[in-house]
GUVEX-874166 format. One record per residue: residue in one letter; x, y, z of N, C-alpha, C in turn. Coordinates in steps of 0.05 Angstrom, whole numbers. Atoms other than C-alpha are relative to their C-alpha. Layout:
N
 residuo     nx     ny     nz    cax    cay    caz     cx     cy     cz
       A      X      Y      Z      X      Y      Z      X      Y      Z
...
end
This chain:
395
 residuo     nx     ny     nz    cax    cay    caz     cx     cy     cz
       M     11      5    -27    144   1078   -495    -27    -16     -3
       P     24     16      2     89   1025   -485    -24     18      4
       H     23    -17      0     20   1055   -496    -13      1     28
       I     14      1    -26     -4   1034   -426     12     19     21
       I    -11    -18    -20     43   1081   -390      6     27    -10
       V     -7    -25     12     49   1139   -437    -16     23     12
       S     18    -21     -9     -9   1177   -405     13     18     21
       L    -12    -16    -22     29   1199   -342     22     18    -10
       E    -22    -15     11     91   1221   -379    -10     23    -18
       Q     10    -20     18     51   1258   -432    -15     23     15
       T     13    -20    -16     10   1294   -379     21     19     12
       L    -21    -17    -10     74   1319   -347     12     17    -22
       R    -11    -16     22    101   1341   -415    -18     24     -6
       I     19    -22      6     38   1383   -427      3     21     22
       W     -4    -19    -22     46   1415   -358     26     16     -3
       E    -26    -13      3    119   1430   -371     -1     21    -23
       D      2    -18     23    105   1461   -440    -17     24      6
       Y     18    -22     -6     48   1502   -414     14     21     18
       C    -15    -17    -18     91   1530   -358     23     15    -14
       F    -22    -12     16    148   1543   -407    -11     24    -16
       I     13    -22     16    101   1585   -451     -7     24     18
       I      8    -22    -18     73   1625   -392     25     14     11
       N    -25    -12    -10    144   1636   -366     11     21    -20
       L    -10    -18     20    166   1667   -432    -18     25     -4
       L     19    -23      4    103   1710   -439      3     20     23
       A     -3    -18    -23    112   1737   -368     26     15     -1
       R    -26    -13      2    186   1752   -378      0     21    -22
       T      1    -19     22    171   1787   -444    -15     25      8
       Q     16    -23     -9    117   1831   -413     15     16     21
       I    -16    -14    -21    162   1848   -354     22     17    -13
       R    -22    -14     12    220   1867   -399    -10     24    -17
       E     10    -21     17    178   1909   -447    -19     19     15
       K     17    -17    -17    138   1939   -389    -28      5    -11
       T     27     -1     10     72   1924   -421    -19    -11     22
       K     19     10    -19      8   1902   -386      7    -29      8
       T     -9     27    -10     26   1842   -342    -25    -18      4
       D     22     20     -2    -25   1786   -354      9    -24     16
       Y    -10     24    -13     20   1734   -323     22      8     20
       H    -21     -5    -21     65   1732   -261     19    -23      1
       L    -20     21     -3    129   1695   -250      0     -9     29
       Y      0     10    -27    117   1653   -189     -6    -30     -2
       G      7     29     -2    109   1580   -167      9    -16    -24
       P     -7     18     22    106   1531   -225     11     14    -25
       F     -9    -15     24    118   1585   -278     29      9      3
       L    -28     -8     -5    185   1600   -246     17    -25      4
       H    -16     23     -7    207   1531   -223     -6    -26    -16
       F     10     23     15    175   1484   -275     23    -18    -10
       A    -22     15     11    243   1463   -304     14    -18     20
       E    -13     16    -21    265   1435   -237    -16    -24      9
       F     18     20    -12    205   1391   -224      6    -29     -7
       R     -5     28      8    223   1329   -265     23    -12     16
       N    -22     10    -15    290   1320   -231     -7     -2     30
       Y      9      0    -28    257   1336   -164    -14    -26      7
       I     15     24     -8    209   1278   -166     14    -26     -7
       L    -15     24      7    257   1229   -199     21     -6     22
       K    -20      4    -20    308   1239   -143    -12     -7     27
       S     11      5    -26    266   1243    -81    -26     16      3
       Y     24    -14     -7    201   1265    -50     -4     -3     30
       K      3      1    -29    201   1281     23    -22     20      9
       D     20    -21     -6    165   1347     32     -5     15    -26
       F      6    -12     26    131   1369    -32     -2     30      4
       D     -1    -29     -2    144   1443    -43    -23     12    -15
       M     24    -11     12     75   1472    -56      6     28    -12
       D     -5    -27      9    103   1542    -64     14      1    -28
       E    -15      0     25    147   1522   -123    -14    -14    -23
       F     10     16     22    106   1472   -162    -30     -1     -3
       S     28      3      2     32   1478   -148    -14     28      0
       Q     13    -26      2     -9   1537   -172    -24      2     18
       K     24     -1    -16    -72   1519   -134      4     11     28
       F     -5     -7    -28    -41   1529    -66     11     29      2
       L    -10    -27     -1    -17   1599    -85    -22     20     -9
       E     22    -17     10    -86   1626   -106     -4     25     19
       D      5    -22    -19    -94   1668    -42     22     21     -2
       R    -22    -19      0    -25   1699    -49      0     17    -26
       F      1    -15     26    -35   1718   -123    -28     -1    -10
       S     28      1      7   -109   1730   -126     -6     12    -27
       G      4    -13     26   -101   1772   -189      8    -18    -23
       Q    -10     18     21    -70   1713   -227    -22    -22     -4
       P     21     21      5   -124   1669   -260     13    -28      2
       L     -9     28     -2   -119   1594   -249      2    -11    -28
       I     -2      6     28    -95   1586   -321      7    -29     -5
       L     -7     28      4    -70   1515   -310    -25    -18      1
       N     25     15     -2   -141   1493   -296      4    -28     12
       D     -2     27    -10   -142   1417   -290     29    -10      4
       L    -28      7     -3    -66   1415   -293     12     10     26
       A    -11    -14    -23    -58   1456   -229     11    -19     21
       E     -8     18    -21    -53   1397   -181     16    -24    -10
       I    -15     23     12    -18   1348   -229     27     -4     13
       P    -26      5    -12     52   1360   -199     -1    -14     26
       F      3     13    -26     30   1341   -129     -7    -29     -3
       E      9     27      4     -5   1278   -153     21    -18    -12
       L    -21     16     12     52   1255   -197     24     -4     19
       A    -22      3    -20    103   1268   -142     -7    -21     20
       L      9     20    -19     62   1227    -94      1    -28    -12
       W     -1     26     14     56   1171   -145     29    -10     -2
       S    -28      8      4    131   1172   -160     14     -8     26
       Y    -13      6    -25    151   1171    -87    -11    -25     14
       S     12     21    -16    101   1122    -58      0    -28    -13
       S      2     27     11     99   1066   -109     12     -2    -29
       R     -6      3     29    112   1080   -184    -14    -25    -11
       R     15     24      7     60   1025   -190    -23      6    -20
       I     22     -3     20     13   1017   -250    -14    -27     -2
       Y     15     25      4    -42    965   -252    -14      2    -27
       H     11      0     27    -60    948   -323    -24    -19      0
       L     25     15     -2   -133    927   -323     -9     -8    -28
       K      8     10     26   -149    883   -383    -30      3     -3
       S     28     -6      6   -215    891   -418    -20    -19     14
       D     18     19    -12   -247    826   -393     -2      4     30
       M      0     -4    -29   -226    841   -322    -17     24      8
       C     16    -24     -5   -259    910   -326    -30     -9      2
       H     28      9      1   -325    876   -344     -7    -17     25
       L      6     17    -23   -319    825   -288     -2     16     26
       L      1    -17    -23   -305    878   -236    -26     17      0
       N     25    -15      2   -364    919   -261    -24    -17      7
       A     23     18     -6   -408    858   -253      1    -12     28
       T     -2     10    -28   -386    846   -181    -13     20     19
       S     15    -18    -18   -432    875   -128     18     10     22
       I    -14    -11    -23   -402    922    -77    -19     15     19
       K     20    -14    -15   -467    943    -45      3     -3     31
       N     -3      4    -29   -448    915     24     28      6      9
       V    -27     -7     -8   -377    942     24      1     29      9
       Q     -2    -28    -11   -362   1004     66     28     11     -8
       W    -25    -13      7   -307   1055     52     22     -9     19
       K    -21      9    -19   -271   1031    115     12    -27     -7
       N    -10     26      8   -263    963     82     20      2    -24
       V    -17     -3     23   -223    992     24     28      6      9
       R    -28     -3     -8   -148    985     33     16      7    -26
       L    -16     -7     24   -104   1022    -17     26    -15      2
       P    -25     14      0    -43    982    -38     24     19      5
       F    -20    -21     -5     -2   1047    -36    -14     27      3
       D     12    -26     -2    -13   1120    -21     -8     12    -27
       A      7     -9     27    -14   1132    -96      7    -22    -20
       F     -6     19     21    -19   1086   -156    -18      7    -23
       A     16     -6     24    -47   1087   -226    -12    -26    -11
       I     14     23     14    -96   1042   -264     -2      8    -29
       M      2     -4     29    -90   1037   -339    -22    -19    -11
       L     23     15     10   -152   1013   -377      3     -6    -30
       D      0      7     29   -154    975   -443    -25     13    -13
       E     24    -13     10   -225   1002   -452     -5     26     15
       P      2    -25    -14   -230   1076   -436    -28      5     12
       I     26     -9    -11   -285   1106   -392    -10     23    -18
       I     11    -19     18   -331   1147   -436    -19     19     14
       S     19    -20    -11   -365   1212   -417    -18      9    -23
       P     18     -8     22   -426   1219   -463     -6     30      0
       K      7    -28     -2   -441   1289   -437     23     18    -11
       L    -22    -17      9   -371   1317   -451     13    -11    -26
       N    -12     13     24   -354   1269   -509     30     -3      4
       E    -28      4     -6   -288   1253   -475      4    -29      8
       E     -7     28     -8   -252   1187   -461     24      1     19
       Y    -21      0    -19   -206   1170   -403     10    -29      4
       D    -10     27     -2   -160   1109   -401     20     -3     23
       C    -18      1    -23   -120   1124   -338    -13     12     24
       I     10    -11    -26   -141   1134   -265     23      2     19
       L    -22     -4    -20    -91   1163   -216    -13      4     27
       I     12     -1    -26   -111   1148   -145     21      7     21
       S    -20     -8    -21    -77   1182    -86    -14      6     26
       S     10     -5    -27    -87   1191    -12     20     17     15
       H    -18    -18    -15    -58   1248     29    -14     11     24
       N     11    -11    -25    -68   1280     97     -2     30     -2
       S      5    -29      0    -98   1349    102    -14      8     26
       S     10     -9    -26   -107   1380    171    -10    -23     17
       G      7     24    -16   -110   1311    203    -21    -18    -12
       L     21     16     13   -161   1283    154     12    -12    -26
       T     -9     13     25   -145   1233     99    -19      7    -23
       I     14     -7     25   -166   1256     30      6    -21    -21
       L     -4     20     21   -177   1203    -23     -8     14    -26
       S      6    -15     25   -173   1232    -94      3    -19    -24
       F      0     15     25   -187   1205   -163      5     20    -23
       R     -6    -17     23   -157   1236   -225     -3    -16    -26
       L      4     13     25   -180   1216   -295     18     13    -21
       I    -18    -11     21   -128   1224   -351    -13     -4    -27
       N     14      0     26   -157   1241   -419     18    -14    -21
       T    -15     14     21   -138   1198   -479     14     20    -19
       K    -12    -20     18   -121   1263   -516     29      5      6
       V    -28     -5     -7    -55   1268   -479     19    -17    -16
       K    -18     19     14    -27   1209   -518      8     12    -27
       S     -6    -10     26    -30   1246   -584     15     27      1
       Y    -14    -26     -3      4   1309   -557     29     -3     -8
       I    -29      0      8     72   1324   -589     14     22     16
       P    -13    -20    -16    117   1359   -538     18     18    -16
       I    -18    -19     14    158   1420   -557     29    -12      0
       P    -27     12      1    226   1392   -581     20     18     15
       D    -21    -15    -14    288   1413   -542     13     21    -18
       E    -12    -19     19    317   1446   -605    -18     25     -3
       E     18    -22      3    255   1489   -611      0     18     25
       K     -1    -15    -25    258   1509   -538     26     18      1
       K    -25    -16      1    331   1532   -548     -3     23    -20
       L      4    -21     20    311   1571   -610    -18     22     11
       I     19    -20    -12    253   1605   -573     15     17     21
       Q    -15    -15    -20    300   1623   -516     19     19    -13
       R    -19    -18     15    349   1652   -567    -15     25    -10
       F     17    -23      9    293   1695   -597     -5     19     23
       F      6    -17    -24    278   1721   -527     25     17      6
       K    -25    -14     -7    351   1739   -513      7     21    -21
       E     -6    -19     22    358   1773   -581    -22     20     -5
       R     23    -18      2    292   1810   -571    -14     -1    -27
       K     15      4     25    262   1782   -634    -29     -7      7
       S     26      4    -11    192   1791   -608    -20    -13    -19
       L     20     12     19    153   1775   -672      5    -30     -4
       K     -6     29      4    189   1709   -683     -6    -15     26
       L      6     13    -26    183   1693   -608    -30     -5      3
       L     29      3     -4    108   1706   -605    -12    -19    -21
       A     10     19     20     97   1667   -670      4    -28      8
       R     -6     27    -10    131   1606   -641    -17     -7     24
       I     16      6    -24     95   1612   -575    -29     -5     -8
       K     27      4      9     28   1619   -610     -4    -28    -13
       K      2     26     14     42   1557   -652     -1    -23     21
       Y     -1     23    -19     59   1512   -593    -23      2     21
       H     23     -3    -19      5   1541   -547    -25    -11    -13
       A     23     11     14    -47   1523   -600      0    -30     -1
       A     -2     29      1    -21   1451   -600     -9    -14     25
       I      9     11    -26    -40   1441   -527    -30     -3      0
       P     29      3      0   -110   1411   -522    -13     20     18
       D     14    -21    -15   -157   1466   -499    -30     -2     -6
       P     -9      5    -27   -194   1453   -458      9    -29      3
       L     -9     27     -6   -156   1393   -432    -14     -9     26
       I     17      8    -22   -207   1359   -387     12    -24     14
       L    -11     22    -17   -175   1318   -331    -16      1     26
       P     18     -1    -24   -232   1308   -280     14     -9     25
       H    -13      6    -25   -211   1307   -208    -22      0     22
       F     20      2    -21   -254   1284   -149     13     -7     26
       E    -11      6    -26   -238   1284    -75    -21     -9     19
       L     18     11    -20   -270   1245    -19     14      2     28
       P    -11     -2    -26   -254   1266     53     -9    -24     17
       L      7     24    -14   -251   1202     94     -5      5     30
       S      8     -5    -28   -286   1227    157    -12    -25     12
       K     12     23    -13   -315   1179    208    -26     -8    -12
       E     26      5     12   -383   1186    177      2    -13    -27
       I     -3     11     27   -359   1172    107     12    -28      0
       L    -12     27     -2   -317   1112    128    -21    -21      7
       E     22     18     -7   -381   1081    156    -20     -3    -23
       A     19      1     22   -418   1095     91      7    -22    -19
       Y     -4     21     19   -426   1044     36     10     11    -27
       I    -12     -8     25   -389   1047    -30    -22     10    -20
       T     22     -6     19   -456   1049    -67    -15     25      8
       D     14    -26     -7   -480   1111    -29     10     21    -19
       S     -7    -22     18   -480   1174    -70     24     15     10
       I    -24    -14     -8   -410   1203    -67     -6     30      1
       T      8    -29      0   -440   1271    -85    -13      8     26
       D     15     -6    -25   -487   1268    -25     19     -2     24
       L    -19      3    -22   -430   1245     21     18     25      2
       V    -17    -24     -1   -385   1304      1    -15     24      9
       I     17    -23     -8   -441   1355      8     -7     -2     30
       G      7      4    -29   -462   1325     75     23      6     18
       Y    -24     -6    -16   -391   1329    101      4     30      2
       A     -4    -29      0   -385   1402     81    -20     14     17
       Q     21    -12    -16   -451   1419    113      4     -5     30
       N     -6      6    -28   -432   1384    178     23     17     11
       Q    -23    -17     -9   -366   1422    181     -8     29      4
       N      9    -27     -3   -401   1488    171    -17      3     25
       Q     16     -1    -24   -449   1472    227     18      0     25
       L    -19      0    -23   -388   1460    272     17     26      1
       G    -14    -25      0   -363   1530    255     24      1    -17
       R    -23      0     19   -311   1510    203     -9      7    -27
       K      8    -10     26   -317   1548    139     10    -17    -22
       I     -8     17     22   -317   1498     83    -20      5    -23
       H     16     -5     23   -342   1512     13    -18    -24     -6
       I     19     21      7   -404   1471     -4     -1     -1    -31
       P     -2      0     29   -392   1449    -76    -27     -4    -14
       D     24      3     15   -444   1450   -130     -5    -29     -6
       K      6     29      3   -479   1383   -135      7    -11    -27
       S     -5     10     27   -471   1379   -210     29     -2     -8
       C    -28      0      7   -396   1387   -207     17    -20     15
       I    -16     17    -17   -375   1335   -156      7    -27    -13
       M     -5     27     10   -383   1266   -187    -19     -7    -22
       P     16      9     23   -410   1257   -257      2    -30     -4
       E      1     29      4   -423   1187   -284     28    -12     -4
       E    -27     12      5   -351   1177   -308     16     -1     26
       G    -14      0    -26   -327   1194   -237     -9    -24     16
       N     10     24    -14   -372   1140   -207     12    -26    -12
       T    -12     23     13   -346   1090   -258     29     -3      8
       A    -28      1     -8   -274   1108   -242      3     -9     29
       A     -1      7    -29   -286   1103   -166     -7    -30      3
       R      8     28     -2   -320   1035   -175     23    -18     -9
       L    -23     17      9   -262   1007   -216     23      1     19
       A    -22     -2    -19   -211   1034   -167     -5    -16     25
       V      7     16    -23   -248   1003   -108      1    -30     -7
       G     -1     28      8   -255    938   -147     28    -11     -1
       V    -28      8      1   -180    935   -159     11     -3     28
       C     -9      2    -28   -166    949    -85    -10    -25     14
       L     11     24    -12   -213    894    -63     11    -25    -13
       F    -11     23     14   -187    846   -116     28     -7     10
       L    -27      5     -8   -116    855    -92      2    -13     28
       T      0     14    -26   -136    828    -23     -8    -29     -2
       T      9     27      3   -162    763    -52     22    -18     -9
       K    -21     20      8   -124    699    -67      5      2    -30
       H     -4     -2     29   -134    713   -142     23     19     -7
       A    -21    -20      6    -84    770   -137     27    -13     -4
       A    -25     14      3    -28    720   -133      6     -8    -29
       S     -4      9     28    -39    703   -206      7     22    -19
       I     -5    -22     19    -27    772   -235     30      1     -6
       K    -28     -1      9     37    782   -274     10     29      0
       S    -11    -26     -1     84    840   -267     26      1    -15
       Y    -27     -4     12    144    870   -302      7     29      5
       T    -10    -27     -4    186    932   -294      7     12    -27
       Y     -6    -13     26    187    981   -352     26     15      2
       R    -25    -15      2    256   1006   -371      3      9    -29
       Q     -4    -10     27    270   1049   -431     26    -12    -11
       T    -23     15     10    316   1006   -474     15     15    -22
       E    -13    -15     21    331   1056   -529     24     16     11
       K    -23    -15     -9    399   1089   -525     -7     30      1
       K      8    -28     -3    388   1159   -499     21     19    -11
       Q    -17    -22      8    417   1221   -530      7     16     25
       P     -8    -16    -24    454   1267   -481    -22     19      9
       S     20    -20     -7    397   1318   -484    -28    -13      5
       Q     26     12     -3    340   1267   -480     -9      0     29
       I     12     -2    -27    294   1276   -420     -6    -28     10
       K      7     25    -13    286   1219   -372    -29     -1      6
       S     29      1     -5    214   1196   -369     -5     -8     29
       I      8      7    -28    179   1192   -302    -10    -28      1
       S     10     28      0    153   1124   -325     23    -20      0
       D    -22     19     -1    223   1094   -327      1    -13     27
       E     -2     16    -25    231   1039   -275    -27     -4     14
       S     26      4    -12    156   1039   -262     -7    -30     -1
       E      8     28     -2    126    972   -241    -28     -3    -11
       I     26      3     12     68    948   -284    -11    -28      7
       F     13     25     -7     21    894   -259    -25     -4    -18
       K     22      6     18    -25    863   -311    -21    -16     14
       I     21     14    -14    -91    844   -279    -19    -14    -19
       T     18     16     17   -126    788   -317      0    -28     11
       L      2     28     -9   -151    719   -300      2    -20    -23
       G     -2     18     23   -141    692   -370    -27     -9    -10
       Q     27      7      8   -216    688   -378    -10     18    -22
       V      8    -16     22   -240    711   -446    -31      0     -1
       L     29     -3      1   -312    737   -446    -10      3    -28
       T     13     -3     26   -358    731   -505    -13     28     -1
       P     14    -26      1   -391    795   -531    -26      1     17
       Q     25      1    -15   -457    772   -499      6      2     30
       E     -8     -1    -28   -422    761   -432      8     28      9
       K     -8    -28     -7   -391    830   -434    -25     18      2
       K     24    -16     -1   -459    860   -448    -16     -6     25
       N     14      7    -25   -490    822   -390     14     12     24
       C    -15    -13    -22   -435    847   -344     -7     29      2
       S      5    -29      0   -450    918   -364    -28      7      8
       T     28     -7     -5   -526    915   -358    -10    -12     26
       G      9     11    -26   -531    873   -294    -27    -14     -3
       L     26     13      6   -585    825   -319    -12    -13     25
       K     15     13    -21   -639    800   -272    -18    -22    -12
       R     16     22     10   -679    736   -277    -28      1     13
       E     26      2    -12   -752    721   -264      0    -23     20
       G      2     21    -21   -771    680   -203    -15    -24     -9
       G     14     24      8   -800    611   -204      7    -23     19
       Y     -6     23    -18   -800    542   -171     27    -12     -7
       T    -26     10      7   -738    524   -209     18     24     -6
       I    -19    -21      6   -675    565   -218      6      1    -29
       D     -4     -2     29   -675    588   -289     29      7     -6
       P    -27     -9      8   -610    598   -328      1     31      1
       H     -2    -30     -3   -587    669   -312     29      8      5
       W    -26    -11     -5   -528    714   -305      1      9     30
       R     -2     -6    -28   -505    720   -232     23     20      5
       Q    -20    -20     -7   -469    781   -205     22    -13     18
       G    -21      8    -19   -402    771   -170     -4     14     26
       V      3    -12    -27   -394    789    -97     25     -4     16
       Y    -22      4    -19   -341    799    -44    -11    -10     27
       R      9     12    -25   -348    757     19     22     -1     21
       F    -19      5    -21   -315    747     86     11    -28     -3
       P    -10     28     -1   -270    686     94    -18    -17     18
       P     16     17    -18   -303    626    127      4      6     29
       Y      0     -4    -30   -320    637    201     10     28      8
       K    -10    -27     -6   -300    711    196    -22     21     -2
       A     21    -19      5   -368    743    183     -6     18     24
       N      6    -16    -24   -376    766    255     25     13     12
       D    -25    -13     -9   -304    790    263      1     29     -9
       P      1    -29      9   -305    867    263     25      8    -15
       D    -25     -7     13   -232    868    239      4    -15    -26
       A     -4     17     24   -242    818    182     -5     17    -25
       E      4    -13     26   -237    840    109    -13    -20    -19
       K     13     17     20   -277    814     51     21     -8    -22
       T    -22      8     18   -221    776     16     -7    -24    -18
       V      8     22     17   -262    723    -20    -17     12    -23
       W     14    -10     24   -284    741    -91    -14    -22    -14
       V     17     19     16   -341    702   -122     -4     13    -27
       R      0    -12     27   -334    716   -196    -28      0    -12
       P     25      1     15   -394    734   -240      0    -25    -18
       S      1     25     16   -419    673   -278    -28     -5     -9
       F     26     10      8   -476    639   -315     -8    -23     18
       V     11     21    -17   -519    596   -271    -18    -18    -17
       N     16     20     14   -550    531   -299      1      5    -31
       Y     -3     -4     29   -522    546   -368     -7    -25    -16
       H      4     26     14   -529    472   -385    -30     -4     -6
       R     28      3      4   -605    479   -382    -11     15    -25
       L      9    -15     23   -608    524   -442     -2    -18    -24
       N      3     14     25   -635    496   -507     18     13    -21
       Q    -17    -11     20   -595    507   -570    -12     26    -11
       G      9    -26     10   -600    580   -590    -14     16     21
       Q     14    -15    -21   -635    599   -525     19     17     16
       L    -16    -18    -16   -610    657   -483    -10      1     28
       P     10     -2    -27   -613    667   -408    -21     22      3
       N     21    -20     -5   -672    707   -380     11     28      1
       G     -9    -28      0   -665    781   -394     21      6    -21
       S    -21     -5     19   -613    772   -448    -13     10    -27
       E      9    -10     26   -618    805   -517     19    -12    -20
       M    -17     10     22   -593    776   -582      1     21    -22
       E     -3    -18     22   -565    821   -635      5    -15    -26
       I     -2     14     26   -573    798   -707     12     19    -20
end
């Protein structure tokens, strides 16, 4: 399977294997009438049905069967052991049903989007191409605080109590190296259970449970698109917007949990949101016509027992302008260089920007569909070996 689409499939495999292990532990405890640490409900009971469910159709997602988070109130004694995996089924189902679309963002394009200003863009100006889609990154987003890397962003939009919720899910690069439990091993484990060979059963479960990355950090951020937030600018603090929304709802008598400020949107979340917004804005410009697409199909001959990947038949759009940036240009894109003023315009690095089409600036319904790419200004004025103002040379 191509490396750019393995993340979604591997994430589902981890969820399936985790639920498989919990299912066996719960059934063993029930049969032996020991202390029940786990309960058979929701995803731990129906996990084996989920893959076929989302590959065939998605009309009304069954929260009771596949999502642990939405059953917390009913089973308050059951810890949320799936942690960051709890909402993965809902997000993957929405992606599978609404688009199966993956935008492959090449390295140079990431830098160009990061160097494009979005300070005058409001959330109401962002148009999602689909209710759910994924962005694969050649260069992962790095979290210095957690020492984690993320190379996939899953963006989805759904309605909750009449309000649109925009969510961002970051997929950890660790999922790529995960080796799923083979079908033969699952059959052997099931046989141990039927034959009541508890020691062999628990030894196998312990082995495969230890293989699952723990903790598997898959950060998830939600933004409720209320009227106030839609009028806010992309560059406004998302953390402050979410807290402000919760506080306003509480003042109106609606009990909404006010999240801890440190847990809403760390730096990697802001980077992911910026890239996602950049892709959405880019897709409305004329440059989007140049992107190339292909449909991934698994070409290897499948064995009768082989599982069908959720990435089969997915559409992959490679976003690149064919522009190769030098290492210095990439660095300038990342640092946002500024120039000193003067009577003449010195050579400098200019940020990109999104603009309204000609004669549309005063149209309230117009969208910013013109992308002015980041570029060097007056590069020809540089002497040999000279760098633009604010640049650094590494020797």
